[in-house]
Each structure stands twice: as structure tokens, then as C-alpha cells.
DRENVEX-263505 format. One record per atom (N, C-alpha, C): residue number from 1; x, y, z negated; atom name. Coordinates in steps of 0.02 Angstrom, whole numbers, plus 50000, padded with zeros to 5 digits. Layout:
# DRENVEX-263505
n: NUM | c1: X | c2: Y | c3: Z | atom: CA
...
END
This chain:
# DRENVEX-263505
n: 1 | c1: 49710 | c2: 49793 | c3: 49028 | atom: N
n: 1 | c1: 49727 | c2: 49847 | c3: 49061 | atom: CA
n: 1 | c1: 49751 | c2: 49816 | c3: 49130 | atom: C
n: 2 | c1: 49737 | c2: 49845 | c3: 49163 | atom: N
n: 2 | c1: 49756 | c2: 49828 | c3: 49218 | atom: CA
n: 2 | c1: 49808 | c2: 49869 | c3: 49257 | atom: C
n: 3 | c1: 49866 | c2: 49824 | c3: 49293 | atom: N
n: 3 | c1: 49910 | c2: 49848 | c3: 49294 | atom: CA
n: 3 | c1: 49922 | c2: 49808 | c3: 49384 | atom: C
n: 4 | c1: 49946 | c2: 49868 | c3: 49432 | atom: N
n: 4 | c1: 49968 | c2: 49856 | c3: 49484 | atom: CA
n: 4 | c1: 50051 | c2: 49872 | c3: 49507 | atom: C
n: 5 | c1: 50070 | c2: 49791 | c3: 49529 | atom: N
n: 5 | c1: 50131 | c2: 49792 | c3: 49538 | atom: CA
n: 5 | c1: 50187 | c2: 49821 | c3: 49601 | atom: C
n: 6 | c1: 50200 | c2: 49857 | c3: 49635 | atom: N
n: 6 | c1: 50219 | c2: 49848 | c3: 49696 | atom: CA
n: 6 | c1: 50303 | c2: 49808 | c3: 49692 | atom: C
n: 7 | c1: 50334 | c2: 49785 | c3: 49757 | atom: N
n: 7 | c1: 50405 | c2: 49794 | c3: 49752 | atom: CA
n: 7 | c1: 50391 | c2: 49770 | c3: 49819 | atom: C
n: 8 | c1: 50468 | c2: 49769 | c3: 49873 | atom: N
n: 8 | c1: 50456 | c2: 49777 | c3: 49925 | atom: CA
n: 8 | c1: 50516 | c2: 49805 | c3: 49962 | atom: C
n: 9 | c1: 50530 | c2: 49866 | c3: 49904 | atom: N
n: 9 | c1: 50517 | c2: 49923 | c3: 49953 | atom: CA
n: 9 | c1: 50597 | c2: 49915 | c3: 49970 | atom: C
n: 10 | c1: 50649 | c2: 49959 | c3: 49988 | atom: N
n: 10 | c1: 50719 | c2: 49972 | c3: 50014 | atom: CA
n: 10 | c1: 50737 | c2: 50010 | c3: 50054 | atom: C
n: 11 | c1: 50833 | c2: 50010 | c3: 50088 | atom: N
n: 11 | c1: 50866 | c2: 50062 | c3: 50116 | atom: CA
n: 11 | c1: 50858 | c2: 50008 | c3: 50193 | atom: C
n: 12 | c1: 50849 | c2: 50025 | c3: 50260 | atom: N
n: 12 | c1: 50803 | c2: 49994 | c3: 50327 | atom: CA
n: 12 | c1: 50848 | c2: 50050 | c3: 50371 | atom: C
n: 13 | c1: 50882 | c2: 49977 | c3: 50421 | atom: N
n: 13 | c1: 50890 | c2: 50048 | c3: 50475 | atom: CA
n: 13 | c1: 50840 | c2: 50060 | c3: 50493 | atom: C
n: 14 | c1: 50828 | c2: 50123 | c3: 50561 | atom: N
n: 14 | c1: 50772 | c2: 50125 | c3: 50610 | atom: CA
n: 14 | c1: 50760 | c2: 50058 | c3: 50628 | atom: C
n: 15 | c1: 50683 | c2: 50050 | c3: 50664 | atom: N
n: 15 | c1: 50670 | c2: 49997 | c3: 50689 | atom: CA
n: 15 | c1: 50657 | c2: 49932 | c3: 50643 | atom: C
n: 16 | c1: 50711 | c2: 49918 | c3: 50582 | atom: N
n: 16 | c1: 50704 | c2: 49872 | c3: 50540 | atom: CA
n: 16 | c1: 50616 | c2: 49881 | c3: 50499 | atom: C
n: 17 | c1: 50613 | c2: 49814 | c3: 50478 | atom: N
n: 17 | c1: 50545 | c2: 49791 | c3: 50429 | atom: CA
n: 17 | c1: 50573 | c2: 49789 | c3: 50366 | atom: C
n: 18 | c1: 50493 | c2: 49794 | c3: 50347 | atom: N
n: 18 | c1: 50514 | c2: 49762 | c3: 50278 | atom: CA
n: 18 | c1: 50438 | c2: 49762 | c3: 50269 | atom: C
n: 19 | c1: 50386 | c2: 49744 | c3: 50199 | atom: N
n: 19 | c1: 50326 | c2: 49716 | c3: 50190 | atom: CA
n: 19 | c1: 50335 | c2: 49722 | c3: 50095 | atom: C
n: 20 | c1: 50297 | c2: 49757 | c3: 50099 | atom: N
n: 20 | c1: 50278 | c2: 49768 | c3: 50022 | atom: CA
n: 20 | c1: 50213 | c2: 49702 | c3: 50004 | atom: C
n: 21 | c1: 50240 | c2: 49725 | c3: 49916 | atom: N
n: 21 | c1: 50214 | c2: 49702 | c3: 49884 | atom: CA
n: 21 | c1: 50171 | c2: 49712 | c3: 49853 | atom: C
n: 22 | c1: 50097 | c2: 49720 | c3: 49839 | atom: N
n: 22 | c1: 50053 | c2: 49736 | c3: 49775 | atom: CA
n: 22 | c1: 50016 | c2: 49689 | c3: 49732 | atom: C
n: 23 | c1: 50039 | c2: 49649 | c3: 49689 | atom: N
n: 23 | c1: 50009 | c2: 49611 | c3: 49635 | atom: CA
n: 23 | c1: 49996 | c2: 49653 | c3: 49567 | atom: C
n: 24 | c1: 49913 | c2: 49636 | c3: 49558 | atom: N
n: 24 | c1: 49897 | c2: 49651 | c3: 49511 | atom: CA
n: 24 | c1: 49869 | c2: 49606 | c3: 49468 | atom: C
n: 25 | c1: 49856 | c2: 49629 | c3: 49380 | atom: N
n: 25 | c1: 49850 | c2: 49623 | c3: 49351 | atom: CA
n: 25 | c1: 49778 | c2: 49635 | c3: 49296 | atom: C
n: 26 | c1: 49736 | c2: 49586 | c3: 49250 | atom: N
n: 26 | c1: 49727 | c2: 49632 | c3: 49221 | atom: CA
n: 26 | c1: 49615 | c2: 49633 | c3: 49239 | atom: C
n: 27 | c1: 49639 | c2: 49608 | c3: 49299 | atom: N
n: 27 | c1: 49572 | c2: 49593 | c3: 49339 | atom: CA
n: 27 | c1: 49568 | c2: 49576 | c3: 49401 | atom: C
n: 28 | c1: 49533 | c2: 49516 | c3: 49438 | atom: N
n: 28 | c1: 49526 | c2: 49510 | c3: 49480 | atom: CA
n: 28 | c1: 49485 | c2: 49572 | c3: 49529 | atom: C
n: 29 | c1: 49557 | c2: 49591 | c3: 49589 | atom: N
n: 29 | c1: 49543 | c2: 49646 | c3: 49613 | atom: CA
n: 29 | c1: 49499 | c2: 49619 | c3: 49718 | atom: C
n: 30 | c1: 49481 | c2: 49572 | c3: 49707 | atom: N
n: 30 | c1: 49424 | c2: 49537 | c3: 49723 | atom: CA
n: 30 | c1: 49362 | c2: 49600 | c3: 49770 | atom: C
n: 31 | c1: 49356 | c2: 49643 | c3: 49700 | atom: N
n: 31 | c1: 49298 | c2: 49683 | c3: 49748 | atom: CA
n: 31 | c1: 49319 | c2: 49749 | c3: 49777 | atom: C
n: 32 | c1: 49391 | c2: 49769 | c3: 49732 | atom: N
n: 32 | c1: 49426 | c2: 49820 | c3: 49769 | atom: CA
n: 32 | c1: 49436 | c2: 49838 | c3: 49838 | atom: C
n: 33 | c1: 49434 | c2: 49897 | c3: 49864 | atom: N
n: 33 | c1: 49441 | c2: 49936 | c3: 49917 | atom: CA
n: 33 | c1: 49504 | c2: 49943 | c3: 49883 | atom: C
n: 34 | c1: 49557 | c2: 49919 | c3: 49933 | atom: N
n: 34 | c1: 49629 | c2: 49936 | c3: 49919 | atom: CA
n: 34 | c1: 49693 | c2: 49947 | c3: 49962 | atom: C
n: 35 | c1: 49741 | c2: 50000 | c3: 49919 | atom: N
n: 35 | c1: 49752 | c2: 50041 | c3: 50018 | atom: CA
n: 35 | c1: 49854 | c2: 50082 | c3: 49956 | atom: C
n: 36 | c1: 49878 | c2: 50072 | c3: 50023 | atom: N
n: 36 | c1: 49935 | c2: 50089 | c3: 50029 | atom: CA
n: 36 | c1: 49946 | c2: 50177 | c3: 50030 | atom: C
n: 37 | c1: 49955 | c2: 50200 | c3: 49990 | atom: N
n: 37 | c1: 49977 | c2: 50264 | c3: 50012 | atom: CA
n: 37 | c1: 50068 | c2: 50288 | c3: 50002 | atom: C
n: 38 | c1: 50080 | c2: 50347 | c3: 50042 | atom: N
n: 38 | c1: 50135 | c2: 50367 | c3: 50018 | atom: CA
n: 38 | c1: 50153 | c2: 50452 | c3: 50019 | atom: C
n: 39 | c1: 50229 | c2: 50445 | c3: 49987 | atom: N
n: 39 | c1: 50219 | c2: 50540 | c3: 49978 | atom: CA
n: 39 | c1: 50297 | c2: 50572 | c3: 49943 | atom: C
n: 40 | c1: 50336 | c2: 50582 | c3: 50006 | atom: N
n: 40 | c1: 50377 | c2: 50631 | c3: 49983 | atom: CA
n: 40 | c1: 50379 | c2: 50666 | c3: 49942 | atom: C
n: 41 | c1: 50448 | c2: 50695 | c3: 49924 | atom: N
n: 41 | c1: 50450 | c2: 50735 | c3: 49867 | atom: CA
n: 41 | c1: 50435 | c2: 50826 | c3: 49889 | atom: C
n: 42 | c1: 50374 | c2: 50851 | c3: 49850 | atom: N
n: 42 | c1: 50365 | c2: 50919 | c3: 49899 | atom: CA
n: 42 | c1: 50290 | c2: 50931 | c3: 49963 | atom: C
n: 43 | c1: 50281 | c2: 50860 | c3: 49946 | atom: N
n: 43 | c1: 50221 | c2: 50829 | c3: 49987 | atom: CA
n: 43 | c1: 50134 | c2: 50794 | c3: 49965 | atom: C
n: 44 | c1: 50111 | c2: 50800 | c3: 49980 | atom: N
n: 44 | c1: 50028 | c2: 50776 | c3: 49959 | atom: CA
n: 44 | c1: 50053 | c2: 50679 | c3: 49946 | atom: C
n: 45 | c1: 50027 | c2: 50676 | c3: 49930 | atom: N
n: 45 | c1: 50021 | c2: 50572 | c3: 49934 | atom: CA
n: 45 | c1: 49972 | c2: 50585 | c3: 49978 | atom: C
n: 46 | c1: 49973 | c2: 50530 | c3: 50023 | atom: N
n: 46 | c1: 49930 | c2: 50541 | c3: 50091 | atom: CA
n: 46 | c1: 49904 | c2: 50434 | c3: 50107 | atom: C
n: 47 | c1: 49868 | c2: 50441 | c3: 50128 | atom: N
n: 47 | c1: 49847 | c2: 50354 | c3: 50137 | atom: CA
n: 47 | c1: 49885 | c2: 50344 | c3: 50197 | atom: C
n: 48 | c1: 49908 | c2: 50292 | c3: 50199 | atom: N
n: 48 | c1: 49934 | c2: 50240 | c3: 50230 | atom: CA
n: 48 | c1: 49876 | c2: 50210 | c3: 50262 | atom: C
n: 49 | c1: 49861 | c2: 50187 | c3: 50233 | atom: N
n: 49 | c1: 49799 | c2: 50134 | c3: 50270 | atom: CA
n: 49 | c1: 49765 | c2: 50063 | c3: 50194 | atom: C
n: 50 | c1: 49725 | c2: 50042 | c3: 50236 | atom: N
n: 50 | c1: 49693 | c2: 50020 | c3: 50191 | atom: CA
n: 50 | c1: 49629 | c2: 49968 | c3: 50183 | atom: C
n: 51 | c1: 49635 | c2: 49902 | c3: 50167 | atom: N
n: 51 | c1: 49587 | c2: 49858 | c3: 50159 | atom: CA
n: 51 | c1: 49522 | c2: 49853 | c3: 50120 | atom: C
n: 52 | c1: 49462 | c2: 49877 | c3: 50154 | atom: N
n: 52 | c1: 49395 | c2: 49812 | c3: 50112 | atom: CA
n: 52 | c1: 49429 | c2: 49782 | c3: 50067 | atom: C
n: 53 | c1: 49349 | c2: 49759 | c3: 50063 | atom: N
n: 53 | c1: 49357 | c2: 49716 | c3: 49997 | atom: CA
n: 53 | c1: 49324 | c2: 49650 | c3: 50033 | atom: C
n: 54 | c1: 49296 | c2: 49678 | c3: 50095 | atom: N
n: 54 | c1: 49288 | c2: 49618 | c3: 50130 | atom: CA
n: 54 | c1: 49342 | c2: 49612 | c3: 50179 | atom: C
n: 55 | c1: 49389 | c2: 49639 | c3: 50190 | atom: N
n: 55 | c1: 49437 | c2: 49637 | c3: 50263 | atom: CA
n: 55 | c1: 49446 | c2: 49679 | c3: 50297 | atom: C
n: 56 | c1: 49396 | c2: 49731 | c3: 50303 | atom: N
n: 56 | c1: 49392 | c2: 49767 | c3: 50357 | atom: CA
n: 56 | c1: 49472 | c2: 49815 | c3: 50338 | atom: C
n: 57 | c1: 49502 | c2: 49844 | c3: 50399 | atom: N
n: 57 | c1: 49562 | c2: 49879 | c3: 50391 | atom: CA
n: 57 | c1: 49538 | c2: 49958 | c3: 50430 | atom: C
n: 58 | c1: 49588 | c2: 49988 | c3: 50394 | atom: N
n: 58 | c1: 49599 | c2: 50075 | c3: 50440 | atom: CA
n: 58 | c1: 49667 | c2: 50087 | c3: 50421 | atom: C
n: 59 | c1: 49703 | c2: 50131 | c3: 50482 | atom: N
n: 59 | c1: 49763 | c2: 50147 | c3: 50447 | atom: CA
n: 59 | c1: 49750 | c2: 50224 | c3: 50475 | atom: C
n: 60 | c1: 49819 | c2: 50263 | c3: 50459 | atom: N
n: 60 | c1: 49835 | c2: 50320 | c3: 50493 | atom: CA
n: 60 | c1: 49878 | c2: 50311 | c3: 50528 | atom: C
n: 61 | c1: 49849 | c2: 50375 | c3: 50595 | atom: N
n: 61 | c1: 49881 | c2: 50365 | c3: 50645 | atom: CA
n: 61 | c1: 49945 | c2: 50363 | c3: 50678 | atom: C
n: 62 | c1: 49974 | c2: 50381 | c3: 50625 | atom: N
n: 62 | c1: 50070 | c2: 50373 | c3: 50643 | atom: CA
n: 62 | c1: 50088 | c2: 50337 | c3: 50631 | atom: C
n: 63 | c1: 50047 | c2: 50257 | c3: 50590 | atom: N
n: 63 | c1: 50060 | c2: 50193 | c3: 50593 | atom: CA
n: 63 | c1: 50032 | c2: 50133 | c3: 50611 | atom: C
n: 64 | c1: 49974 | c2: 50158 | c3: 50648 | atom: N
n: 64 | c1: 49948 | c2: 50122 | c3: 50704 | atom: CA
n: 64 | c1: 49994 | c2: 50049 | c3: 50740 | atom: C
n: 65 | c1: 49967 | c2: 50010 | c3: 50757 | atom: N
n: 65 | c1: 50020 | c2: 49956 | c3: 50775 | atom: CA
n: 65 | c1: 50095 | c2: 49925 | c3: 50768 | atom: C
n: 66 | c1: 50109 | c2: 49974 | c3: 50692 | atom: N
n: 66 | c1: 50163 | c2: 49950 | c3: 50639 | atom: CA
n: 66 | c1: 50177 | c2: 49931 | c3: 50595 | atom: C
n: 67 | c1: 50096 | c2: 49977 | c3: 50584 | atom: N
n: 67 | c1: 50098 | c2: 49940 | c3: 50506 | atom: CA
n: 67 | c1: 50023 | c2: 49882 | c3: 50470 | atom: C
n: 68 | c1: 50030 | c2: 49816 | c3: 50462 | atom: N
n: 68 | c1: 49989 | c2: 49780 | c3: 50445 | atom: CA
n: 68 | c1: 49962 | c2: 49798 | c3: 50387 | atom: C
n: 69 | c1: 49912 | c2: 49794 | c3: 50361 | atom: N
n: 69 | c1: 49877 | c2: 49784 | c3: 50290 | atom: CA
n: 69 | c1: 49854 | c2: 49749 | c3: 50298 | atom: C
n: 70 | c1: 49846 | c2: 49695 | c3: 50215 | atom: N
n: 70 | c1: 49822 | c2: 49623 | c3: 50220 | atom: CA
n: 70 | c1: 49820 | c2: 49585 | c3: 50133 | atom: C
n: 71 | c1: 49757 | c2: 49550 | c3: 50105 | atom: N
n: 71 | c1: 49754 | c2: 49537 | c3: 50057 | atom: CA
n: 71 | c1: 49769 | c2: 49442 | c3: 50043 | atom: C
n: 72 | c1: 49786 | c2: 49444 | c3: 49975 | atom: N
n: 72 | c1: 49749 | c2: 49371 | c3: 49991 | atom: CA
n: 72 | c1: 49743 | c2: 49363 | c3: 49886 | atom: C
n: 73 | c1: 49647 | c2: 49355 | c3: 49881 | atom: N
n: 73 | c1: 49623 | c2: 49355 | c3: 49816 | atom: CA
n: 73 | c1: 49656 | c2: 49323 | c3: 49796 | atom: C
n: 74 | c1: 49662 | c2: 49265 | c3: 49827 | atom: N
n: 74 | c1: 49696 | c2: 49184 | c3: 49781 | atom: CA
n: 74 | c1: 49718 | c2: 49202 | c3: 49740 | atom: C
n: 75 | c1: 49801 | c2: 49274 | c3: 49762 | atom: N
n: 75 | c1: 49862 | c2: 49267 | c3: 49722 | atom: CA
n: 75 | c1: 49843 | c2: 49335 | c3: 49700 | atom: C
n: 76 | c1: 49769 | c2: 49386 | c3: 49718 | atom: N
n: 76 | c1: 49771 | c2: 49454 | c3: 49678 | atom: CA
n: 76 | c1: 49813 | c2: 49500 | c3: 49691 | atom: C
n: 77 | c1: 49853 | c2: 49489 | c3: 49755 | atom: N
n: 77 | c1: 49881 | c2: 49525 | c3: 49789 | atom: CA
n: 77 | c1: 49862 | c2: 49570 | c3: 49880 | atom: C
n: 78 | c1: 49880 | c2: 49621 | c3: 49881 | atom: N
n: 78 | c1: 49915 | c2: 49645 | c3: 49949 | atom: CA
n: 78 | c1: 49964 | c2: 49677 | c3: 49964 | atom: C
n: 79 | c1: 49979 | c2: 49660 | c3: 50027 | atom: N
n: 79 | c1: 50020 | c2: 49666 | c3: 50082 | atom: CA
n: 79 | c1: 50016 | c2: 49748 | c3: 50118 | atom: C
n: 80 | c1: 50091 | c2: 49778 | c3: 50128 | atom: N
n: 80 | c1: 50103 | c2: 49790 | c3: 50180 | atom: CA
n: 80 | c1: 50159 | c2: 49781 | c3: 50237 | atom: C
n: 81 | c1: 50115 | c2: 49742 | c3: 50290 | atom: N
n: 81 | c1: 50190 | c2: 49732 | c3: 50332 | atom: CA
n: 81 | c1: 50200 | c2: 49805 | c3: 50366 | atom: C
n: 82 | c1: 50275 | c2: 49819 | c3: 50354 | atom: N
n: 82 | c1: 50323 | c2: 49891 | c3: 50396 | atom: CA
n: 82 | c1: 50345 | c2: 49866 | c3: 50467 | atom: C
n: 83 | c1: 50337 | c2: 49862 | c3: 50504 | atom: N
n: 83 | c1: 50394 | c2: 49864 | c3: 50601 | atom: CA
n: 83 | c1: 50396 | c2: 49926 | c3: 50598 | atom: C
n: 84 | c1: 50456 | c2: 49912 | c3: 50654 | atom: N
n: 84 | c1: 50468 | c2: 49952 | c3: 50686 | atom: CA
n: 84 | c1: 50483 | c2: 50045 | c3: 50650 | atom: C
n: 85 | c1: 50539 | c2: 50019 | c3: 50584 | atom: N
n: 85 | c1: 50494 | c2: 50090 | c3: 50548 | atom: CA
n: 85 | c1: 50557 | c2: 50155 | c3: 50577 | atom: C
n: 86 | c1: 50530 | c2: 50192 | c3: 50546 | atom: N
n: 86 | c1: 50554 | c2: 50278 | c3: 50572 | atom: CA
n: 86 | c1: 50569 | c2: 50309 | c3: 50496 | atom: C
n: 87 | c1: 50608 | c2: 50351 | c3: 50528 | atom: N
n: 87 | c1: 50668 | c2: 50409 | c3: 50464 | atom: CA
n: 87 | c1: 50592 | c2: 50414 | c3: 50439 | atom: C
n: 88 | c1: 50533 | c2: 50457 | c3: 50495 | atom: N
n: 88 | c1: 50475 | c2: 50468 | c3: 50450 | atom: CA
n: 88 | c1: 50457 | c2: 50454 | c3: 50407 | atom: C
n: 89 | c1: 50464 | c2: 50358 | c3: 50399 | atom: N
n: 89 | c1: 50439 | c2: 50312 | c3: 50355 | atom: CA
n: 89 | c1: 50452 | c2: 50322 | c3: 50297 | atom: C
n: 90 | c1: 50495 | c2: 50353 | c3: 50268 | atom: N
n: 90 | c1: 50547 | c2: 50378 | c3: 50219 | atom: CA
n: 90 | c1: 50496 | c2: 50418 | c3: 50167 | atom: C
n: 91 | c1: 50485 | c2: 50365 | c3: 50096 | atom: N
n: 91 | c1: 50425 | c2: 50411 | c3: 50061 | atom: CA
n: 91 | c1: 50457 | c2: 50337 | c3: 50004 | atom: C
n: 92 | c1: 50406 | c2: 50363 | c3: 49929 | atom: N
n: 92 | c1: 50368 | c2: 50323 | c3: 49906 | atom: CA
n: 92 | c1: 50300 | c2: 50299 | c3: 49911 | atom: C
n: 93 | c1: 50285 | c2: 50242 | c3: 49917 | atom: N
n: 93 | c1: 50243 | c2: 50190 | c3: 49943 | atom: CA
n: 93 | c1: 50190 | c2: 50155 | c3: 49880 | atom: C
n: 94 | c1: 50152 | c2: 50169 | c3: 49846 | atom: N
n: 94 | c1: 50107 | c2: 50180 | c3: 49812 | atom: CA
n: 94 | c1: 50049 | c2: 50152 | c3: 49814 | atom: C
n: 95 | c1: 50016 | c2: 50062 | c3: 49810 | atom: N
n: 95 | c1: 49974 | c2: 50031 | c3: 49785 | atom: CA
n: 95 | c1: 49890 | c2: 50071 | c3: 49744 | atom: C
n: 96 | c1: 49874 | c2: 50050 | c3: 49772 | atom: N
n: 96 | c1: 49796 | c2: 50080 | c3: 49743 | atom: CA
n: 96 | c1: 49717 | c2: 50034 | c3: 49726 | atom: C
n: 97 | c1: 49716 | c2: 50027 | c3: 49680 | atom: N
n: 97 | c1: 49629 | c2: 49992 | c3: 49670 | atom: CA
n: 97 | c1: 49558 | c2: 50022 | c3: 49685 | atom: C
n: 98 | c1: 49502 | c2: 50036 | c3: 49712 | atom: N
n: 98 | c1: 49461 | c2: 50089 | c3: 49676 | atom: CA
n: 98 | c1: 49397 | c2: 50053 | c3: 49697 | atom: C
n: 99 | c1: 49327 | c2: 50029 | c3: 49631 | atom: N
n: 99 | c1: 49296 | c2: 50011 | c3: 49646 | atom: CA
n: 99 | c1: 49244 | c2: 50071 | c3: 49643 | atom: C
n: 100 | c1: 49188 | c2: 50063 | c3: 49658 | atom: N
n: 100 | c1: 49128 | c2: 50130 | c3: 49638 | atom: CA
n: 100 | c1: 49069 | c2: 50052 | c3: 49604 | atom: C
n: 101 | c1: 49054 | c2: 50072 | c3: 49531 | atom: N
n: 101 | c1: 49012 | c2: 50027 | c3: 49531 | atom: CA
n: 101 | c1: 48966 | c2: 50043 | c3: 49480 | atom: C
n: 102 | c1: 48908 | c2: 50038 | c3: 49523 | atom: N
n: 102 | c1: 48856 | c2: 50112 | c3: 49473 | atom: CA
n: 102 | c1: 48857 | c2: 50186 | c3: 49460 | atom: C
n: 103 | c1: 48875 | c2: 50190 | c3: 49427 | atom: N
n: 103 | c1: 48898 | c2: 50280 | c3: 49429 | atom: CA
n: 103 | c1: 48969 | c2: 50265 | c3: 49449 | atom: C
n: 104 | c1: 49012 | c2: 50226 | c3: 49394 | atom: N
n: 104 | c1: 49068 | c2: 50216 | c3: 49384 | atom: CA
n: 104 | c1: 49104 | c2: 50218 | c3: 49430 | atom: C
n: 105 | c1: 49152 | c2: 50254 | c3: 49427 | atom: N
n: 105 | c1: 49216 | c2: 50263 | c3: 49484 | atom: CA
n: 105 | c1: 49283 | c2: 50208 | c3: 49437 | atom: C
n: 106 | c1: 49319 | c2: 50164 | c3: 49449 | atom: N
n: 106 | c1: 49358 | c2: 50120 | c3: 49437 | atom: CA
n: 106 | c1: 49444 | c2: 50143 | c3: 49504 | atom: C
n: 107 | c1: 49493 | c2: 50178 | c3: 49461 | atom: N
n: 107 | c1: 49525 | c2: 50179 | c3: 49516 | atom: CA
n: 107 | c1: 49592 | c2: 50194 | c3: 49478 | atom: C
n: 108 | c1: 49641 | c2: 50134 | c3: 49505 | atom: N
n: 108 | c1: 49699 | c2: 50100 | c3: 49484 | atom: CA
n: 108 | c1: 49765 | c2: 50136 | c3: 49520 | atom: C
n: 109 | c1: 49826 | c2: 50133 | c3: 49498 | atom: N
n: 109 | c1: 49907 | c2: 50167 | c3: 49555 | atom: CA
n: 109 | c1: 49947 | c2: 50118 | c3: 49536 | atom: C
n: 110 | c1: 49979 | c2: 50109 | c3: 49556 | atom: N
n: 110 | c1: 50070 | c2: 50079 | c3: 49534 | atom: CA
n: 110 | c1: 50112 | c2: 50125 | c3: 49530 | atom: C
n: 111 | c1: 50162 | c2: 50083 | c3: 49500 | atom: N
n: 111 | c1: 50211 | c2: 50126 | c3: 49504 | atom: CA
n: 111 | c1: 50233 | c2: 50174 | c3: 49560 | atom: C
n: 112 | c1: 50252 | c2: 50135 | c3: 49618 | atom: N
n: 112 | c1: 50269 | c2: 50160 | c3: 49699 | atom: CA
n: 112 | c1: 50326 | c2: 50119 | c3: 49692 | atom: C
n: 113 | c1: 50364 | c2: 50105 | c3: 49754 | atom: N
n: 113 | c1: 50409 | c2: 50082 | c3: 49774 | atom: CA
n: 113 | c1: 50457 | c2: 50134 | c3: 49815 | atom: C
n: 114 | c1: 50528 | c2: 50110 | c3: 49824 | atom: N
n: 114 | c1: 50554 | c2: 50170 | c3: 49871 | atom: CA
n: 114 | c1: 50548 | c2: 50133 | c3: 49946 | atom: C
n: 115 | c1: 50546 | c2: 50167 | c3: 49985 | atom: N
n: 115 | c1: 50550 | c2: 50157 | c3: 50077 | atom: CA
n: 115 | c1: 50597 | c2: 50215 | c3: 50087 | atom: C
n: 116 | c1: 50666 | c2: 50191 | c3: 50103 | atom: N
n: 116 | c1: 50698 | c2: 50240 | c3: 50137 | atom: CA
n: 116 | c1: 50735 | c2: 50208 | c3: 50217 | atom: C
n: 117 | c1: 50714 | c2: 50221 | c3: 50271 | atom: N
n: 117 | c1: 50746 | c2: 50214 | c3: 50342 | atom: CA
n: 117 | c1: 50812 | c2: 50257 | c3: 50359 | atom: C
n: 118 | c1: 50851 | c2: 50240 | c3: 50361 | atom: N
n: 118 | c1: 50911 | c2: 50289 | c3: 50378 | atom: CA
n: 118 | c1: 50942 | c2: 50203 | c3: 50407 | atom: C
n: 119 | c1: 51002 | c2: 50264 | c3: 50456 | atom: N
n: 119 | c1: 51077 | c2: 50212 | c3: 50496 | atom: CA
n: 119 | c1: 51113 | c2: 50248 | c3: 50452 | atom: C
END
């Protein structure tokens, strides 16, 4: 059974930093595109950053230059380094692993970790 477990969330002041981690078990994440999403109550889940299996990255406009996604395949882990945090970054952050193999799509989610940015 594939599991993704996030950690690293918490309460931080505006301008502060956090690093989120997502550890996978039950399968190697090597061939998966890994993404970080966030969701605020009452709003749709939105993509924050994604890293492909070959290391290419893409970011939502509001986090460009502040957030960095990376992966350590040896540790089966993906990270989201968040700097210069703003109150509007407050959300539950979810890790996602996705790949397409032939006609099948494999899509997994973590349970989420709360990030709160407030003074």
C-alpha cells in the first residue's frame, strides 16, 4: 500500500521559513511526478509546486522566488522549502505523487500538514 506522510508544518511569523517533507512508502517515487498542493477551507485545492521525475520544476506564480521544491530519490522524499512566508500562504499543504503507466494513472495523496503564517 502506497503512503505519503507529510511533516514540517506549523505556526510561523510573516517573513519566516518552513520546510515541508513528504516521505513515501510502499513504492519507489522515482518515476512519479511529485507535487505540493494547498487548500484553504471553502476553496479548491491548488497546485503550489511540482517536480517531474527528471527534476524539472514548476511553480504557482504567487510562490515563485520564495518556495523551492526538491526531491531526494534515495530517501524517497520530496521537500518544499518555503521562505518569506506571507499570511496568504496559510493553508493545509498536501503532497501528491502521480504517474501514468500505459492506460493507468497512479495518483496518491498525503494526509496534509497545516501551515499557519501569523504574527
